[in-house]
N, C-alpha and C positions, 0 to 999 in steps of 0.2 A: 470374782467370777460369779455370775448368777447361777441359780440352780438349774435353769434350763440349759445353759451352756455345759455345765458339768454332766448333766444327764445325756446330752448329745455326744459329748466326748467319750463318756463311758460306753454308750451304745456303739459308737464307731470302733472303739477298741475291742469290744466283744464281737462285733461283726467281722473285724479283721482276723481275730484269733480263730473264729469259727471257719472262715474261708480257708485259712492255712491248715487247720486240722482236717477239714473235709477233703481238701486237695491231697494232702499227704495220705489220708486213709484210702482214697480212690486209687492212688498210685500203688500203694501196698497191696490192695485187694486185686487189682487187675494186672499186676506185673507179669504174671505167668498165665496169661489168657491164650486161647486158641486163636491165633492170628488168621484172618480170612484172606490176606493177600496184601497187595500194594496199597489199596485204598481202605485200609482197616479203620473204622471209626473209633475203635477203642485206642489204637495206637495214636491217632490224631488227638484224642482227648488227653492221653497221657502226656503227649508233647506240649499241649496247651497248659496243663497243670504244672508241668516242670518249669515252663516259661513263667507262669504266674508266681510260683514259689521263688524263682530266682529274682524276679522283678520286685516282689514284696520284700524279700530278704535284703536287697540292695536299698530299698526305700527305708526299711527299719534301721539299717546300719547308718544311713545318711541322717535320719532323724535323731538317732541316739547321739551321734557325734556332734550334731548341731546343738542338741540339748545340753550336753556336757560342756561344750564350748561356751554357750551362753551362761550356764550356771557357774562356770569357773570365773567368768568375768564379773558376775554379780557378787560372788564371794570376795573377789579381789577388791571390788569397789567398796563393799561393806567393810572389809578389813582396813582399807586406807582411810575411810571416813571415820571409823570409830576406834582406830588404833591408839589414839591419844588416851583413851580411858584405860587401856590395858598395858601401857608402857610407862616406865618411870618408876621411881622409888619414892618413899615418903619424904626423903630429903629434897628430891627434885620438885616435889609438889609443895614443899615447905609446910609439911604437917608436923605438928608438935606431938610427940608420943609421951604422954604422961603415964606414970606408973599407977 
């Protein structure tokens, strides 16, 4: 992976964490506001932030499950490919053990 891709991925992760933190902080700060009625803009923003947190939470769960599924397959493939080096005994390898 090139350095430019790594920096881009890092910036994306930092931005996503920042969005989640700011959304949660806004909800915590404005949860006990003085509501102005049916068309309250603060209540609307709280609903948008809650929806954002739910959507990003679902996306993070899906991404992590996909990551662990792929990494599990790669570990399994590595183990099957290189298992011959880790299995067996000196007798099965026909190694002579001198004193």
